[in-house]
Every structure is written in C-alpha cells, then in structure tokens.
N, C-alpha and C positions, 0 to 999 in steps of 0.2 A: 776422651774426647779424638784421641787416633784411632780406638776402635770405631767411634761415629763416619768418620768422615770417608774408612775403607770401607764400611760397609752400605755407605751411601756410594762412593762412588760404584762399588757393583753392581749398583743396584740401576746405577747410570748405563754402567758398561751393556750389564742385558740386556735393559728393557732395546740400548741401542741393538743390541746381532738379530734380539726378536723382533725390532721394527722391519730392518733390514733379507730376512730370513720373509716374511707377512709377500716382500714388496716382489723379493725375486722370483717365489708362488707365488701369486699372483702376476707379475706379468708374465712366464712363466703358461698359467692354462689359463687365459684371461680368453682364446676362443669355443674354449670347447665353458664358459656358462651359456648358461638360457638367458634366454632375449626375457625385458621385462621393461617398463621403463625408464626402471636410473643406465641400463644400457649403455652404449653412446650405437648410434643408430646405423651396423655393417648389414644390414637387409634395403636396407630407401636407399642406401649408395649403390645399391647391388641391382637395381630395378631399373638403373636407366642404364643400362648396357640392354635390355630391350625396349628399340625406341614404336614410335604406331606408326603408320603408314605418312608419310606424308604425299602432297600431290603430287611431289613430281616421282613415289619411289616406278619404278616398270609397272608393279604389280594396280596399279589403280587402275581401274577402269570405269572409265567415264561413255559412257556414249551420246551426251546430249548433242554435241555439233555433226554425227553421223545422223544421230535421225532427223533434225533441225531438215539437212540437207537431201532427207530421201524422200523425208514427207511431200518433199517444193514436187520434186520430180515424178509420184503416184497422182493415175487420177483414178477416177471410179468409172467405169462404165456397165453402161443400164443396156443392154442387147432385148429389141423388140422381133421374136419374131412367126411363124406359121407354119402347121404342122397338113400337109392333103388331109392326111392318112390317122388322123390322132387316135389314140384310144378314144371307148368312148362304154361308158353301164347303160345306152340309153339303148328299150332290146329295143322299143320300135326302132331303131336305128340302125344295127343290126336285121335285122327284120328285109327291111325293103335292103341291104344294102347300102345306104345311101355313107358317101362319103363327106364331113364338114368341112371349116380351116380351123383349129382351136390352136385361139394366141398363146402360144408358150415369151411367157420372158423368163430372165439371166442376169446376172450379175458379176461382176467379175472386177478387177483390179489389172492396170495396164503400164504402162511406166516410159514415160516420157524420151525417145533417142534423142533428136537432133531438135532444137529451136523454133524451126521453122513449120511444127506439127506432128511430125513423125511420132505415130508410136506404137506402141510396142506390147501383142500380149501374148493370150495364149486362145492355139485358130476351137479349141473345145467353149470357147467363153464368146465370139462369136460366131462357126458352124451356122447354125441356125437363123442366123439374124434376119432379119427385114430393113429393121430401121436401128444405128445404133446411136446413143447419146453418150457426152465424154460431160466428165466434171472435174472441172481442176482445183485443187490446191484450195484458193483461192473467191469459189463457190462457182465461174467464169462456167456456163454449156455450152457446149459446139456439139453440132454433130459432124458424125463424120462418115467417112469415106471409106470405106477396103479399097486399096492398095494389091494384099496378096496374102496371101497364105501359104504355107508348107504344111500337109498332114503327118509327113514323114516324125519333124522332130516336132511336133503342135504349138508354131507360133504362125503367127500373122503379124499382120504392118495397119495401121488403117492411117488418116491423115482429117487433120480439121487445119480449118483456114486459122491458124493465126503465125506472128512471128516474134513476142515474145515469153516465150516460152524457155525451162532452165534444164536440161538434162544432166544427169551427174555424170562427175567423169567414171570410164572408164578405168576398172582394175582388171589382171592380169588370172586365168582363170586354172594356164599354166602351172603361176609360179604361187597360188591357193593349199595352205597346208593343213594338213586333219591337221584339229586342237584349235583352228584360229578362230576366234569368233566370229558374230554371222550377228544380221538383221535381215526380221523377212523382213515388211513392210506392203500391207495392203487392206485390204476393207471385209475380213469375216463375216458373217454370215450379217453384210451395209452396215460395221461398227466403220466404222470413215478411221483410216488418219492411223490405221493403229499398230504399233511396236511391235516385236518380238526378239526376246536373240536367243544367242545359244551358238556351238561352235560345229564347226566343219565335223563334224563324222567317218566320211569314210566318201570319198574320189571315186568315178566311169561307175556310175551305179547301174542295172539295166535293170528294170521292173516287165518286162514283155509287155509294158500296157495300148505299144500299140502295136496296132496292129498289123499292120505292114510290115511283109517280114524284108524289109528297102529301111525300115524302122532305123533311126539313129537314138539312144539310148544309152549318153554317158553320166550318166546325172552327178551333182555334188549331193553326196545328201546332208539336212542338220538335222538339227532336236531341237534350231528358232522351231514352233508352236505356232502351224499354220490350217485354213482350217476356209471352208468351203468361203467365199470370196474372196480370197488370198489368192488366187491364179491368176498371170497374167501378171503378180507384182513383183516387186524388185529383194533382190537377197543383196541386202550388202556390208563389204566388213568396217572395220570400226573408221575407217575416216571415212565411212560417204563415198565409196565410191560401187561402182553397177559390179554385180561378178558375177551373180548372173538370175534367170525367172523363175519365181517359184511353178511351182506346175502341178505337181503332186503329195499326196498322204500317203503312209501306210496305216490301211489299218479295217477294221473287221466293224465298224462300227460307222465309219462316216463319217467321226470328227475327229480330232488332232489322237492317236499314240504313242505320240514320243518320239518321229523321224518325215520329216521334210524331205523335200529334192525338190531340184534345179536344175533349170535349161547353161551348162557354165555361160557363160558371156564371150569367150575367144569363139564361140559358135554360135551361139545365137550375133553375132555381130558378121561374122563370114556370110548367115542366110537373111538375114532382114537385107543389108549393102544390095544385095542382087535381089531380091523383091524391089528394095524403093529404082532400082536404074533396069528390072528387066520385066518388073513388073511376075515374075517365081525363080527360083530357086534352080539356079543353073546349077546344078549337082555333077561334081567328076564320080565322074566307081575305076574302079580298081580289077573287078570282076570277080570274085572267086568267094568260097564258100568254104567259113573255116571253123571250126574247133577249137576247146583253154587246149592247154596243152595240160597234162594233169602225171602222176606218175606212171600207172600203167600206161600210155601209150607215149613216156618217153620211154618202158620197160623193151613195147609192141618195136618203136623204131629207134633203140639201142644210141639212145642221146645221152648226156650225162646233166642234162640243162633241168629246170622247175617250173619258169614263164613264158609268157608264149603263147602263139599259139597259128597251125600246123593249121595248114589251107590243105582242103581235100578235096576241093573239085575251079577249074580255072575256063573259063568263060572260052569258048571263041573267040577270035577278033579281039578281045579284051585288051586292060592294058594294062594285066598281064602275064598273057599271054605272046604281047608281041616282047615282052620286055624280060620273060628267058623264064617267071613261077613255075612250079611244077608240081602238081599234088604229093606231098609228104612234105614238103618244104614246109620250114618252123620258122615264120615272121620275129624275134625277137628284136626287134627295134624301125624307127622311117625317122628320120631323121634328127639322128640321138637320141630319140626320145621311148622310153622304155616301153615295150606289150607287156601286159601281163594277160591280157583277157581280150575281150573280144569287142568290148567296148571302146577301149581307146585304142584301135585297129578303126575300130567305127569312125569318131570321132576325127582323129587327122585327117580319115582319109574327104570327111564329110568336111572341115575346114578348108579343103586344098580343090582347086582352078585345073577348068580344063585347061592345059597345055601345062601346067605348076611338071618337072621332075622331083621329083621324089625320091630318095634314100633308100633303099629299106634292105635291111640286114636281116639274112635266114640262115638256118643250122641248115645245111642239106644232109643229110647221112655222118652227122658227126661232124661238117667242113665248115665252116665261119666264111659267107662270101657274102658282099653290100651289090643293089641293083640296082641302077638309074630307073625308076618309071617312070614315059611321058601317062599323062592324065588325060584321060577319053572321056565321054561326056559317057557314052553307054557302048555296050560288043557290039552294035550296030552300025558305027560310024567308022 
C-alpha cells in the first residue's frame, strides 16, 4: 500500500512539473508561433493603426465647390469677323487680282470681371471680330461691346448690358505657390463649361509668343489640361478664387501636351481696371533693356550673386535715367520682391502706375544699394 501511494504521488508530482514546464515554454515563445485560425488575432489589432483618410484629413482633395463657383463665372464667346484679304484657292480670283471678304468665325472663353457686365478675355479671341456674342452659364445670350484691348499682354475687355452677374473673388497670384492645386475652366473644342485640374508647375514663364518687344510675359504654368477654346477662361485656386486668365499651351500638335499658361491675376487687374476707366492700358515704363544674370555674366561683372537681371542700356529721359540707374547695374529686388529673371521685372513694372515710386535694389560693382524710381509713362515725357 505504501509503495502504491508513493508511485501515485510521484506520478502526480511529475505531471505537475511537466505541465508547468510546458506552460512556461508556451508563454515564452508565443510571439513566434505561426498565424492560424486558432491563434489570437494580433494582426487584426495592428491594422487599426492604418486608418483610411477621413473627410477632415488635410490630404482630402475636393474641387466640387470651386468648380461650381468657377463655371458660373466663365462665359462662352463667339466671334464673327471678315478678312478683306483672305486667302483663296480660286484661280480666277487670283488671276484678276480680286479681293473678297471672307467670313471668319472663332470661339473662346471669357471671365466675368464685375457684376455690371464687364468681361475679360484674350485679345486673340476677339481681335478679328466685327460681332461678338457672349453666352452665360445659364444660357442667356448678349451682344458684347468691345471696351478696349492690350496686345502686349493679350488681354481684352468686353461689356454686356446686365447687372446681375456673379464675379469670382480674386486670389493673389504673388502668393500662389508651385505645387498648389488649380482648376482650368473654359470651353475647349466648344465643350461648354469644362473643368480640368492640375498643379502650378512654375511661375514667371516667358514663352516669347507675343511679338512686340514691349510685351509682358510672366505666365503661371500649370499642368491642367487647356485646349483651343479655353483661351480667355479662368484659372482658379482650390477655393474657387480667380488666379489667372488661361492664354496659351505648349504644343507641337495644336492640342494639349502637358503644360498650359495663364496671365497672373495681379497683372490682369491692373490692366483691366485701366481699360475700363480710360479705354486703354496706362502703362508705366522703366526705360531699360536688360538680360538675365548667369554664371558667365557674374564672372565678367566680378560679383558673387547668381540671380537678377543686368541693365544693358538706359533710355534717355526715362524713369531709370532720372533715378540714376546705369548700365551693368544688376537689379535684384523691386519693393523687396526678388527679381530672378526678366519676366519677374516685366510683371512688377507692368503692374506699376505712372507716378508710383518703386524701390529698386541693385548690385553695383559688388555694392548693394536701393534707388527710389518714380515711374513715368515713357522716355519722351
């Protein structure tokens, strides 16, 4: 009997030790066990750290409100004109030297500038037109009167007789940043009220598409799709504020190939307000010819700066001459705005008014100085 009890106790004691060892081993190695249906769902808890984007997330992009505002402020423009010397394939017409009027028709876009009927568009949308018709987003049609144009910025102002229009709030093109979302709104290929999206990919672009030497080109470049018919339409920011007037595309085919260009609204406002008030743009001139500073020019001028524009020539009796600007001066800032290239200078001078005093910072022989420049209309006044 004693022997039986000893064996039983030994079996129980040994089993307890074995069970304790197993539990200790299991608890120590639990994290390395393979996942199966009977394993606690540790992985399910871990994925809670990867949340889906909520509507309040700053990465959420929703252009619906901006598109709704912008489409109401963009109009369809139909222009009809004639060419007194149109081309012809008629051999009899060529033989007799006759000249016939040939009707020309084009279409484009415009943007409501004020509630009392002023509309801004591109000059090239209407420059041939004898008759201009504007169609609003609600399908109302108006005959438009041409108030004035400025070929050197490719802008034109129209007027229709109504007082219930809804213009867009203006953004600041100076404050707009590369990488910022934008919408292009217009009527490409007669597809009314088309909205496309893209980012600002550059600022201060000059394409040299305006032929006059006094042209002002300092475009906002975006990758929002713009095509023929978008000209004169709106470039708006993500809040639906007017950022620029769509004007051109970079293309080898005539259609969109990746980049489009808009006149910045800060320049547009300056020119359009003058056209409304005076019938034409009352432009101020600095009176210099300039070229961009590069490494070769910096070496020749013995300066250690890498951006700015170099004064090449100063016109007599110009704003620049009266202020004391000289050839080989390097303009680096105007009113504390950095001047990196010639379009920067052209835009800020173009936005100034006759009588304004601009503070132009220059590097002269390695020395920095700031000159007050009173803007004049041209070098002959």
